[in-house]
All heavy atoms as an XYZ file, in Angstrom:
857
protein
N     -41.902     -0.481     42.040
C     -41.540      0.281     40.925
C     -42.352     -0.248     39.712
O     -42.613     -1.497     39.508
C     -40.091     -0.025     40.589
C     -39.583      1.282     40.060
S     -37.811      0.911     39.329
C     -36.921      1.240     40.755
N     -42.894      0.697     38.938
C     -43.743      0.325     37.839
C     -42.893      0.199     36.580
O     -41.870      0.866     36.430
C     -44.841      1.304     37.573
O     -44.256      2.509     37.290
C     -45.770      1.357     38.782
N     -43.355     -0.571     35.607
C     -42.635     -0.813     34.458
C     -43.059      0.186     33.380
O     -44.222      0.510     33.192
C     -42.952     -2.279     33.877
C     -42.132     -2.579     32.645
C     -42.428     -4.104     32.376
N     -41.782     -4.442     31.083
C     -42.149     -4.126     29.884
N     -43.239     -3.457     29.715
N     -41.514     -4.556     28.859
N     -42.090      0.701     32.652
C     -42.425      1.755     31.582
C     -43.042      1.104     30.411
O     -42.475      0.110     29.827
C     -41.137      2.481     31.163
C     -41.428      3.621     30.257
O     -42.659      3.953     30.052
O     -40.460      4.142     29.704
N     -44.299      1.383     29.989
C     -44.937      0.806     28.904
C     -44.287      1.024     27.572
O     -44.499      0.364     26.528
C     -46.325      1.335     28.860
C     -46.251      2.597     29.626
C     -45.166      2.442     30.576
N     -43.413      2.104     27.460
C     -42.786      2.418     26.111
C     -41.303      2.039     26.124
O     -40.528      2.589     25.486
C     -42.858      3.977     25.951
C     -44.266      4.412     25.852
C     -44.882      5.219     26.820
C     -45.041      4.123     24.717
C     -46.162      5.674     26.684
C     -46.280      4.522     24.582
C     -46.916      5.360     25.507
N     -41.038      0.940     26.855
C     -39.657      0.452     26.906
C     -39.643     -0.929     26.351
O     -38.969     -1.834     26.945
C     -39.128      0.460     28.322
C     -37.629      0.269     28.365
O     -36.944      0.561     27.427
O     -37.061     -0.200     29.392
N     -40.219     -1.136     25.229
C     -40.218     -2.476     24.629
C     -39.129     -2.448     23.622
O     -38.536     -1.428     23.158
C     -41.497     -2.762     23.919
O     -41.761     -1.928     22.825
N     -38.658     -3.645     23.049
C     -37.564     -3.674     22.011
C     -38.028     -2.847     20.775
O     -37.196     -2.223     20.104
C     -37.485     -5.167     21.720
C     -37.855     -5.828     23.062
C     -39.014     -4.961     23.570
N     -39.215     -3.014     20.388
C     -39.661     -2.200     19.205
C     -39.544     -0.711     19.400
O     -39.205      0.075     18.438
C     -41.079     -2.616     18.787
N     -39.861     -0.230     20.609
C     -39.656      1.228     20.888
C     -38.159      1.623     20.844
O     -37.864      2.652     20.445
C     -40.302      1.544     22.268
C     -41.790      1.369     22.240
O     -42.426      1.736     21.216
O     -42.353      0.968     23.205
N     -37.345      0.783     21.344
C     -35.925      1.074     21.307
C     -35.409      1.120     19.921
O     -34.587      2.022     19.562
C     -35.099      0.089     22.142
C     -35.219      0.321     23.625
C     -34.423     -0.538     24.473
N     -35.317     -1.302     25.320
C     -35.283     -2.622     25.578
N     -34.350     -3.275     25.094
N     -36.205     -3.193     26.368
N     -35.775      0.164     19.068
C     -35.406      0.163     17.651
C     -35.950      1.389     16.925
O     -35.268      2.138     16.159
C     -35.855     -1.131     16.986
C     -35.042     -2.304     17.535
C     -35.657     -0.997     15.482
C     -35.552     -3.687     17.099
N     -37.204      1.766     17.183
C     -37.767      2.948     16.604
C     -37.059      4.218     17.011
O     -36.850      5.096     16.175
N     -36.661      4.246     18.256
C     -35.901      5.460     18.708
C     -34.467      5.624     18.023
O     -34.032      6.637     17.651
C     -35.698      5.434     20.225
N     -33.934      4.412     17.793
C     -32.550      4.370     17.088
C     -32.750      4.757     15.623
O     -31.906      5.515     15.128
C     -31.869      3.087     17.206
N     -33.906      4.315     15.044
C     -34.011      4.726     13.601
C     -34.350      6.179     13.457
O     -34.135      6.768     12.362
C     -35.156      3.816     13.028
C     -34.727      2.335     12.749
C     -35.890      1.599     12.186
C     -33.520      2.248     11.894
N     -34.931      6.783     14.408
C     -35.166      8.250     14.393
C     -33.918      9.048     14.367
O     -33.970     10.235     14.002
C     -36.089      8.571     15.534
C     -37.571      8.389     15.252
C     -38.435      8.847     16.350
N     -39.100      7.585     16.873
C     -39.179      7.227     18.123
N     -38.736      7.937     19.059
N     -39.687      6.036     18.373
N     -32.831      8.504     14.740
C     -31.547      9.194     14.732
C     -30.897      9.059     13.392
O     -29.625      8.934     13.325
C     -30.639      8.749     15.901
C     -31.325      8.802     17.243
C     -31.565     10.270     17.629
O     -30.711     11.099     17.329
N     -32.540     10.499     18.429
N     -31.483      9.012     12.277
C     -30.921      8.726     10.954
C     -29.923      9.756     10.594
O     -28.930      9.410      9.860
C     -32.026      8.605      9.924
C     -32.741      9.858      9.621
C     -33.787     10.350     10.283
C     -32.354     10.915      8.655
N     -34.129     11.603      9.749
C     -33.208     11.933      8.759
C     -31.298     10.979      7.693
C     -33.153     13.046      7.993
C     -31.235     12.059      6.961
C     -32.174     13.146      7.073
N     -30.010     10.876     11.068
C     -28.976     11.903     10.646
C     -27.629     11.604     11.269
O     -26.656     11.871     10.584
N     -27.592     11.154     12.453
C     -26.352     10.733     13.114
C     -25.706      9.620     12.334
O     -24.498      9.602     12.006
C     -26.625     10.333     14.540
C     -25.253      9.791     15.204
C     -27.114     11.479     15.389
N     -26.468      8.539     11.866
C     -26.023      7.560     11.125
C     -25.482      7.998      9.743
O     -24.411      7.461      9.247
C     -27.085      6.373     10.932
C     -27.488      5.744     12.210
C     -28.762      5.792     12.630
C     -26.539      5.107     13.034
C     -29.173      5.251     13.790
C     -26.950      4.612     14.258
C     -28.268      4.596     14.563
O     -28.664      4.022     15.762
N     -26.103      8.912      9.151
C     -25.621      9.357      7.819
C     -24.349     10.191      8.002
O     -23.451      9.991      7.165
C     -26.800     10.468      7.361
C     -26.496     10.956      5.956
C     -26.554      9.844      4.978
C     -27.558     12.057      5.664
N     -24.220     10.933      9.040
C     -22.896     11.650      9.301
C     -21.771     10.676      9.575
O     -20.713     10.781      9.027
C     -23.053     12.693     10.420
C     -21.752     13.267     10.883
C     -23.964     13.792     10.025
N     -22.007      9.623     10.386
C     -21.013      8.722     10.697
C     -20.644      7.872      9.451
O     -19.493      7.610      9.162
C     -21.512      7.743     11.938
C     -20.549      6.559     11.968
C     -21.551      8.523     13.159
N     -21.614      7.459      8.640
C     -21.407      6.681      7.456
C     -20.601      7.518      6.392
O     -19.690      7.117      5.801
N     -20.882      8.837      6.268
C     -20.196      9.695      5.444
C     -18.737      9.840      5.820
O     -17.778      9.893      4.973
C     -20.854     11.018      5.332
O     -22.287     10.897      4.867
C     -20.197     12.019      4.253
N     -18.558     10.019      7.141
C     -17.179     10.091      7.668
C     -16.347      8.904      7.314
O     -15.187      9.020      6.991
C     -17.171     10.451      9.173
N     -16.967      7.648      7.608
C     -16.201      6.444      7.289
C     -15.860      6.301      5.836
O     -14.752      5.918      5.446
C     -17.039      5.207      7.776
C     -17.089      5.102      9.238
C     -18.042      3.954      9.626
C     -15.774      4.820      9.854
N     -16.815      6.706      4.946
C     -16.604      6.656      3.509
C     -15.446      7.567      3.143
O     -14.620      7.195      2.339
C     -17.853      6.940      2.796
C     -17.804      6.891      1.252
C     -17.644      5.445      0.863
C     -18.980      7.472      0.712
N     -15.462      8.832      3.663
C     -14.392      9.705      3.284
C     -13.055      9.256      3.757
O     -11.987      9.403      3.163
C     -14.680     11.040      3.910
C     -15.844     11.819      3.141
C     -16.091     13.160      3.887
C     -15.459     12.107      1.721
N     -13.057      8.577      4.939
C     -11.782      8.090      5.506
C     -11.261      6.923      4.641
O     -10.074      6.851      4.337
C     -12.037      7.452      6.886
C     -10.831      6.941      7.546
C      -9.800      7.719      7.989
C     -10.725      5.531      7.779
C      -8.726      7.153      8.678
C      -9.693      4.951      8.351
C      -8.647      5.773      8.800
N     -12.102      6.058      4.167
C     -11.658      5.016      3.270
C     -11.234      5.543      1.928
O     -10.146      5.160      1.396
C     -12.781      3.919      3.078
C     -12.467      2.965      1.961
C     -13.004      3.213      4.355
N     -11.984      6.477      1.340
C     -11.520      7.036      0.058
C     -10.202      7.780      0.160
O      -9.544      7.870     -0.716
C     -12.650      7.942     -0.487
C     -13.880      7.069     -0.996
C     -14.951      8.079     -1.485
C     -13.520      6.178     -2.147
N     -10.021      8.519      1.359
C      -8.780      9.204      1.552
C      -7.681      8.271      1.558
O      -6.529      8.663      1.107
N      -7.826      7.139      2.091
C      -6.711      6.140      2.169
C      -6.406      5.657      0.734
O      -5.250      5.435      0.427
N      -7.414      5.538     -0.115
C      -7.132      5.147     -1.472
C      -6.374      6.166     -2.244
O      -5.495      5.934     -3.049
C      -8.417      4.821     -2.163
C      -9.263      3.692     -1.735
C     -10.552      3.488     -2.513
C      -8.407      2.376     -1.942
N      -6.801      7.521     -2.074
C      -6.087      8.568     -2.805
C      -4.780      8.941     -2.152
O      -3.860      9.445     -2.867
C      -6.930      9.857     -2.827
C      -8.122      9.647     -3.713
C      -9.462      9.758     -3.134
C      -7.997      9.421     -5.042
C     -10.522      9.617     -3.951
C      -9.122      9.255     -5.773
C     -10.391      9.377     -5.273
N      -4.503      8.540     -0.929
C      -3.231      8.772     -0.358
C      -2.125      7.818     -0.899
O      -0.978      8.169     -0.843
C      -3.255      8.554      1.152
N      -2.512      6.752     -1.497
C      -1.487      5.764     -2.120
C      -1.180      6.152     -3.526
O      -0.260      5.664     -4.105
C      -2.012      4.324     -1.949
O      -3.261      4.243     -2.675
C      -2.249      3.903     -0.571
N      -1.940      7.031     -4.155
C      -1.610      7.474     -5.502
C      -0.534      8.547     -5.385
O      -0.616      9.417     -4.601
C      -2.846      8.084     -6.194
N       0.469      8.430     -6.237
C       1.627      9.382     -6.180
C       2.271      9.539     -7.519
O       1.800      9.032     -8.577
N       3.341     10.281     -7.506
C       4.171     10.394     -8.678
C       5.328      9.385     -8.736
O       5.893      9.061     -7.748
C       4.798     11.895     -8.665
C       3.726     12.874     -8.740
C       4.388     14.164     -9.263
C       3.214     15.177     -9.555
N       3.391     15.800    -10.763
N       5.533      9.009    -10.034
C       6.594      8.012    -10.265
C       7.812      8.744    -10.790
O       7.731      9.578    -11.605
C       6.132      6.920    -11.220
C       5.114      6.028    -10.751
O       4.982      5.944     -9.555
O       4.400      5.428    -11.535
N       8.996      8.315    -10.345
C      10.271      8.892    -10.793
C      11.213      7.695    -11.231
O      11.310      6.683    -10.520
C      11.009      9.635     -9.669
C      10.102     10.726     -9.116
N       9.919     11.985     -9.750
C       9.332     10.770     -8.063
C       9.154     12.711     -9.022
N       8.814     12.090     -7.960
N      11.895      7.869    -12.305
C      12.856      6.842    -12.700
C      14.199      7.173    -12.158
O      14.683      8.276    -12.380
C      12.943      6.816    -14.304
C      13.785      5.719    -14.813
C      13.198      4.294    -14.475
C      13.758      5.814    -16.358
N      14.738      6.304    -11.358
C      16.020      6.497    -10.745
C      16.997      5.341    -11.038
O      16.544      4.266    -11.467
C      15.919      6.703     -9.177
C      15.264      5.454     -8.594
C      15.126      7.960     -8.908
C      15.332      5.539     -6.994
N      18.238      5.507    -10.749
C      19.266      4.433    -10.987
C      19.923      4.137     -9.650
O      20.112      4.998     -8.771
C      20.285      4.891    -11.989
O      19.732      5.037    -13.339
N      20.322      2.931     -9.587
C      21.059      2.511     -8.396
C      22.044      1.414     -8.744
O      22.200      0.948     -9.910
N      22.792      0.872     -7.795
C      23.821     -0.093     -8.007
C      23.400     -1.381     -7.201
O      23.062     -1.324     -6.047
C      25.188      0.381     -7.530
O      25.488      1.630     -8.229
C      26.309     -0.577     -7.877
N      23.400     -2.603     -7.863
C      23.033     -3.793     -7.273
C      24.198     -4.176     -6.332
O      25.382     -4.314     -6.758
C      22.858     -4.837     -8.390
C      22.535     -6.226     -7.631
C      21.728     -4.525     -9.207
N      23.874     -4.381     -5.039
C      24.828     -4.849     -4.055
C      24.934     -6.319     -4.016
O      25.943     -7.015     -3.947
C      24.431     -4.217     -2.718
C      25.382     -4.728     -1.547
C      24.526     -2.637     -2.737
N      23.626     -6.984     -3.934
C      23.551     -8.364     -3.789
C      22.206     -8.891     -4.432
O      21.205     -8.212     -4.395
C      23.605     -8.730     -2.319
C      23.587    -10.184     -1.997
C      23.834    -10.516     -0.518
N      22.642     -9.999      0.261
C      22.808     -9.077      1.305
N      23.971     -8.561      1.503
N      21.790     -8.705      1.979
N      22.282    -10.110     -5.040
C      21.182    -10.753     -5.534
C      20.799    -11.946     -4.637
O      21.709    -12.745     -4.286
C      21.355    -11.291     -6.966
C      21.826    -10.173     -7.876
C      20.112    -12.055     -7.495
C      20.726     -9.288     -8.303
N      19.515    -12.104     -4.192
C      19.098    -13.168     -3.371
C      18.001    -13.993     -4.055
O      17.158    -13.439     -4.693
C      18.492    -12.629     -2.082
C      19.486    -11.878     -1.192
C      18.884    -11.318      0.026
O      17.623    -11.275      0.094
O      19.607    -10.833      0.835
N      18.193    -15.323     -4.023
C      17.149    -16.257     -4.554
C      16.119    -16.533     -3.403
O      16.514    -16.908     -2.340
C      17.726    -17.479     -5.070
C      18.717    -17.323     -6.189
C      18.085    -16.774     -7.438
O      16.880    -17.036     -7.758
N      18.814    -15.959     -8.245
N      14.884    -16.420     -3.735
C      13.837    -16.656     -2.725
C      12.888    -17.714     -3.363
O      12.789    -17.860     -4.498
C      13.069    -15.470     -2.345
O      12.426    -14.870     -3.474
C      13.953    -14.407     -1.686
N      12.050    -18.321     -2.469
C      11.050    -19.296     -2.917
C      11.614    -20.700     -2.911
O      12.786    -20.877     -3.020
N      10.682    -21.645     -2.763
C      11.122    -22.965     -2.784
C      10.819    -23.751     -4.048
O      11.616    -24.334     -4.637
C      10.422    -23.811     -1.573
O       9.045    -23.626     -1.664
C      11.047    -23.208     -0.208
N       9.520    -23.711     -4.470
C       9.220    -24.321     -5.662
C       9.456    -23.509     -6.899
O      10.048    -23.966     -7.848
C       7.637    -24.618     -5.654
C       7.203    -25.602     -4.682
C       5.826    -25.955     -4.783
C       5.477    -27.028     -3.823
N       4.053    -27.502     -3.930
N       9.169    -22.266     -6.846
C       9.370    -21.401     -7.971
C      10.429    -20.319     -7.512
O      10.133    -19.470     -6.671
C       8.150    -20.675     -8.538
C       8.305    -19.807     -9.705
C       7.053    -19.259    -10.145
O       5.978    -19.512     -9.585
N       7.047    -18.382    -11.196
N      11.555    -20.351     -8.176
C      12.679    -19.428     -7.629
C      12.353    -18.052     -8.201
O      12.134    -17.833     -9.372
C      13.962    -19.915     -8.212
C      14.585    -21.158     -7.547
C      15.942    -21.539     -8.178
C      14.784    -20.849     -6.063
N      12.481    -17.156     -7.291
C      12.318    -15.709     -7.649
C      13.519    -15.010     -7.095
O      14.173    -15.478     -6.195
C      11.016    -15.061     -7.040
O      11.071    -15.263     -5.618
C       9.768    -15.736     -7.576
N      13.777    -13.852     -7.640
C      15.027    -13.084     -7.224
C      14.614    -11.757     -6.691
O      13.681    -11.226     -7.169
C      15.954    -13.004     -8.400
N      15.357    -11.300     -5.769
C      15.287     -9.989     -5.378
C      16.704     -9.327     -5.142
O      17.639    -10.101     -4.980
C      14.427     -9.798     -4.084
C      15.027    -10.378     -2.884
C      14.202    -10.185     -1.656
N      14.830    -10.911     -0.546
C      14.173    -11.428      0.429
N      12.876    -11.252      0.498
N      14.729    -12.084      1.381
N      16.736     -8.191     -5.361
C      18.086     -7.404     -5.310
C      18.116     -6.391     -4.160
O      17.107     -5.729     -3.889
C      18.254     -6.709     -6.684
N      19.294     -6.271     -3.545
C      19.552     -5.250     -2.577
C      20.255     -4.161     -3.474
O      21.223     -4.403     -4.083
C      20.540     -5.799     -1.517
C      20.028     -7.038     -0.835
C      20.724     -4.645     -0.480
C      18.704     -6.939     -0.152
N      19.641     -2.977     -3.423
C      20.200     -1.872     -4.355
C      20.611     -0.771     -3.519
O      19.941     -0.377     -2.487
C      19.077     -1.487     -5.242
C      19.527     -0.316     -6.195
C      18.527     -2.611     -6.119
N      21.808     -0.213     -3.791
C      22.326      0.957     -3.136
C      21.946      2.169     -3.875
O      22.204      2.250     -5.103
C      23.798      0.866     -2.989
C      24.416      2.087     -2.239
C      25.919      1.989     -2.139
N      26.347      1.018     -3.157
C      27.481      0.541     -3.259
N      28.435      0.866     -2.561
N      27.797     -0.380     -4.221
N      21.275      3.084     -3.221
C      20.927      4.369     -3.714
C      21.691      5.439     -3.134
O      22.578      5.248     -2.225
C      19.457      4.624     -3.501
C      18.440      3.635     -4.137
C      17.004      3.868     -3.741
C      18.590      3.569     -5.638
N      21.523      6.699     -3.508
C      22.190      7.857     -2.928
C      21.871      8.001     -1.474
O      22.773      8.388     -0.653
C      21.851      9.142     -3.642
C      22.426      9.176     -5.039
O      23.382      8.420     -5.255
O      21.796      9.805     -5.810
N      20.626      7.681     -0.977
C      20.214      7.897      0.370
C      19.995      6.651      1.153
O      19.310      6.511      2.037
C      18.964      8.751      0.363
C      17.808      8.120     -0.451
O      18.101      7.184     -1.230
O      16.651      8.551     -0.313
N      20.620      5.560      0.772
C      20.536      4.257      1.481
C      20.412      3.043      0.561
O      20.808      3.059     -0.569
N      19.881      2.035      1.218
C      19.667      0.737      0.477
C      18.222      0.366      0.432
O      17.501      0.623      1.430
C      20.492     -0.414      1.080
C      21.947     -0.318      0.848
C      22.722     -1.511      1.352
O      22.161     -2.320      2.020
N      23.965     -1.546      1.038
N      17.752     -0.246     -0.622
C      16.381     -0.829     -0.609
C      16.439     -2.187     -1.207
O      17.402     -2.639     -1.907
C      15.469      0.095     -1.572
C      15.277      1.430     -0.913
C      15.984      0.126     -3.036
N      15.398     -3.020     -0.941
C      15.275     -4.284     -1.527
C      14.089     -4.309     -2.547
O      12.991     -3.878     -2.173
C      14.907     -5.318     -0.418
O      15.949     -5.262      0.616
C      14.812     -6.749     -0.923
N      14.287     -4.787     -3.683
C      13.240     -4.831     -4.761
C      13.141     -6.237     -5.334
O      14.161     -6.913     -5.422
C      13.458     -3.822     -5.842
C      13.398     -2.331     -5.396
C      14.801     -4.098     -6.524
N      11.956     -6.663     -5.670
C      11.726     -7.902     -6.439
C      12.031     -7.661     -7.834
O      11.697     -6.652     -8.410
C      10.259     -8.356     -6.239
C       9.967     -8.806     -4.863
O      10.875     -9.256     -4.096
O       8.821     -8.572     -4.448
N      12.761     -8.617     -8.446
C      13.089     -8.529     -9.774
C      12.161     -9.234    -10.739
O      11.671    -10.272    -10.419
C      14.536     -9.179    -10.032
C      15.694     -8.418     -9.271
C      16.964     -9.123     -9.465
C      15.863     -6.960     -9.835
N      11.926     -8.736    -11.940
C      11.145     -9.424    -12.875
C      11.818    -10.681    -13.300
O      13.025    -10.874    -13.197
C      11.005     -8.455    -14.083
C      11.364     -7.185    -13.594
C      12.292     -7.455    -12.462
N      10.977    -11.674    -13.810
C      11.564    -12.942    -14.228
C      12.544    -12.719    -15.420
O      12.275    -11.871    -16.235
C      10.507    -13.922    -14.558
O       9.845    -13.552    -15.643
N      13.498    -13.580    -15.506
C      14.532    -13.538    -16.654
C      15.206    -12.136    -16.727
O      15.457    -11.605    -17.759
C      13.901    -13.880    -17.905
C      13.328    -15.325    -17.931
C      12.637    -15.646    -19.234
C      12.061    -16.978    -19.141
N      11.499    -17.455    -20.392
N      15.474    -11.597    -15.554
C      16.392    -10.321    -15.539
C      17.811    -10.734    -15.301
O      18.060    -11.557    -14.437
C      15.876     -9.451    -14.366
O      14.458     -9.176    -14.526
C      16.573     -8.162    -14.335
N      18.652    -10.195    -16.124
C      20.065    -10.577    -16.034
C      20.830     -9.520    -15.162
O      21.805     -8.861    -15.645
C      20.661    -10.719    -17.401
C      20.542     -9.353    -18.209
O      19.910     -8.545    -17.786
N      21.324     -9.414    -19.358
N      20.499     -9.390    -13.952
C      21.180     -8.475    -13.054
C      22.285     -9.255    -12.371
O      22.111    -10.379    -11.949
C      20.199     -7.859    -12.022
S      19.129     -6.710    -12.572
N      23.378     -8.499    -12.243
C      24.613     -9.096    -11.542
C      25.035     -8.088    -10.471
O      24.693     -6.968    -10.545
C      25.705     -9.384    -12.465
C      25.345    -10.450    -13.444
C      26.495    -10.592    -14.415
N      26.237    -11.686    -15.442
C      25.479    -11.568    -16.418
N      24.938    -10.326    -16.776
N      25.251    -12.549    -17.271
N      25.792     -8.602     -9.535
C      26.272     -7.657     -8.484
C      27.223     -6.608     -9.120
O      28.100     -6.950     -9.926
C      27.030     -8.513     -7.469
O      26.261     -9.445     -6.837
C      27.672     -7.630     -6.321
N      26.992     -5.383     -8.756
C      27.732     -4.241     -9.266
C      27.144     -3.659    -10.562
O      27.618     -2.626    -11.050
N      26.090     -4.232    -11.085
C      25.517     -3.595    -12.339
C      24.554     -2.514    -11.901
O      24.062     -2.419    -10.791
C      24.796     -4.672    -13.163
O      23.740     -5.255    -12.404
N      24.300     -1.612    -12.898
C      23.381     -0.602    -12.659
C      21.951     -0.980    -12.892
O      21.698     -1.704    -13.885
C      23.724      0.632    -13.610
O      25.106      1.019    -13.387
C      22.743      1.857    -13.374
N      20.998     -0.662    -12.061
C      19.630     -1.063    -12.150
C      18.753      0.241    -12.191
O      19.051      1.203    -11.539
C      19.278     -2.001    -10.996
C      17.845     -2.538    -11.194
C      19.439     -1.356     -9.664
C      17.454     -3.626    -10.235
N      17.701      0.160    -12.975
C      16.772      1.219    -13.105
C      15.533      0.941    -12.170
O      15.034     -0.227    -12.298
C      16.303      1.505    -14.494
C      17.441      1.992    -15.274
C      16.930      2.409    -16.648
C      18.156      2.737    -17.503
N      18.288      3.900    -18.082
N      15.266      1.796    -11.364
C      14.090      1.620    -10.419
C      12.987      2.657    -10.666
O      13.368      3.745    -11.102
C      14.523      1.694     -8.959
C      15.604      0.653     -8.464
C      15.996      0.876     -7.081
C      14.990     -0.750     -8.665
N      11.803      2.304    -10.307
C      10.759      3.301    -10.300
C      10.436      3.645     -8.814
O      10.019      2.803     -8.054
C       9.496      2.791    -11.001
C       9.881      2.476    -12.480
C       8.341      3.849    -10.956
C       8.770      1.906    -13.213
N      10.583      4.894     -8.474
C      10.313      5.362     -7.056
C       8.935      6.060     -7.122
O       8.702      6.974     -7.886
C      11.381      6.253     -6.607
C      11.149      6.775     -5.134
C      12.103      7.803     -4.750
N      11.750      9.110     -5.391
C      12.580     10.079     -5.569
N      13.841     10.034     -5.179
N      12.251     11.319     -6.176
N       8.033      5.707     -6.249
C       6.750      6.297     -6.086
C       6.652      7.012     -4.754
O       6.860      6.467     -3.721
C       5.565      5.283     -6.138
C       4.277      5.841     -5.863
C       3.210      5.020     -6.162
N       3.043      5.093     -7.674
C       1.953      4.647     -8.307
N       1.027      4.117     -7.676
N       1.886      4.723     -9.637
N       6.487      8.325     -4.886
C       6.371      9.233     -3.705
C       4.858      9.502     -3.505
O       4.183      9.970     -4.389
C       7.071     10.512     -3.848
C       8.544     10.284     -4.056
O       9.117      9.407     -3.345
O       9.201     11.062     -4.790
N       4.410      9.234     -2.293
C       2.962      9.543     -1.962
C       2.947     10.079     -0.526
O       3.908     10.204      0.106
C       2.067      8.350     -2.257
C       2.526      7.083     -1.498
O       3.098      7.167     -0.495
N       2.229      5.954     -2.132
N       1.709     10.254     -0.006
C       1.509     10.839      1.256
C       1.936      9.798      2.330
O       2.321     10.143      3.482
C       0.048     11.154      1.546
C      -0.435     12.330      0.622
S      -2.122     12.648      0.692
C      -2.308     13.027      2.387
N       1.867      8.489      2.081
C       2.205      7.510      3.036
C       3.706      7.323      3.129
O       4.233      7.012      4.197
C       1.565      6.137      2.582
C       1.939      5.050      3.512
C       0.053      6.346      2.600
N       4.450      7.434      2.037
C       5.822      7.292      2.035
C       6.410      6.988      0.667
O       5.845      7.422     -0.354
N       7.517      6.240      0.602
C       8.138      5.931     -0.756
C       8.103      4.407     -0.931
O       8.227      3.617      0.110
C       9.541      6.314     -0.747
C       9.757      7.787     -0.954
C      11.291      8.096     -1.069
N      11.396      9.437     -1.369
C      12.544     10.105     -1.395
N      13.657      9.496     -0.982
N      12.598     11.368     -1.651
N       7.914      4.002     -2.171
C       8.001      2.570     -2.524
C       8.883      2.423     -3.760
O       8.932      3.432     -4.599
C       6.643      1.926     -2.717
O       5.970      2.564     -3.773
N       9.473      1.343     -3.900
C      10.400      1.130     -5.045
C      10.034     -0.124     -5.762
O       9.689     -1.182     -5.094
C      11.866      1.036     -4.599
C      12.448      2.260     -3.968
C      12.315      2.578     -2.594
C      13.054      3.263     -4.780
C      12.779      3.677     -2.062
C      13.477      4.441     -4.128
C      13.304      4.615     -2.772
N      10.158     -0.189     -7.094
C      10.008     -1.390     -7.888
C      10.990     -1.378     -9.053
O      11.311     -0.230     -9.491
C       8.483     -1.600     -8.237
C       8.038     -0.598     -9.285
C       6.573     -0.974     -9.595
N       6.130     -0.179    -10.689
C       5.632      0.961    -10.682
N       5.348      1.545     -9.541
N       5.213      1.696    -11.741
N      11.258     -2.445     -9.594
C      12.193     -2.549    -10.669
C      11.475     -2.152    -11.903
O      10.260     -2.427    -12.201
C      12.732     -3.974    -10.864
N      12.231     -1.432    -12.871
C      11.629     -0.990    -14.156
C      11.612     -2.298    -15.042
O      12.119     -3.313    -14.745
C      12.466      0.089    -14.729
N      10.848     -2.182    -16.179
C      10.698     -3.369    -17.074
C      12.061     -3.740    -17.557
O      12.375     -5.002    -17.446
C       9.782     -2.969    -18.230
C       8.361     -2.900    -17.893
C       7.507     -2.495    -19.059
C       7.840     -4.133    -17.304
N      12.934     -2.925    -18.029
C      14.236     -3.381    -18.444
C      15.240     -2.876    -17.322
O      15.947     -1.923    -17.470
C      14.597     -2.763    -19.799
N      15.158     -3.612    -16.259
C      15.814     -3.162    -15.013
C      17.358     -3.126    -15.162
O      17.929     -2.088    -14.907
C      15.444     -4.184    -13.856
N      17.938     -4.147    -15.637
C      19.386     -4.180    -15.780
C      19.865     -4.292    -17.206
O      20.856     -5.059    -17.422
C      19.971     -5.372    -14.915
S      19.891     -5.112    -13.252
N      19.260     -3.696    -18.144
C      19.624     -3.724    -19.523
C      20.959     -2.945    -19.624
O      21.020     -1.780    -19.418
C      18.582     -3.129    -20.352
N      22.048     -3.656    -19.895
C      23.326     -3.004    -20.073
C      23.628     -2.610    -21.438
O      23.394     -3.011    -22.409
C      24.442     -3.937    -19.493
C      24.259     -4.079    -17.983
O      23.748     -3.267    -17.312
N      24.673     -5.264    -17.526
């Protein structure tokens, strides 16, 4: 069997580079996929109210607090800002973000201002 004279590494690299259109299409598709993921997380914010069911202290060196909040459609866990005076049974204001991925909740700035 004879060896093909056009089967060197340089010829293989040159053949791959001649397919630049395929690489351009694949790169564009990947870029659109990544940008679509960024835009899918942008959504609308809604101010809602809930009732604090329980306050939990977390962390070992720096104590942080999170609250279990009862809403109309279930319970959620949110991290509380520092120096928030939330107590069990108090009303808390949350910001609900609806987007293509789902819902997320966070405490408002004046979360438990009574």
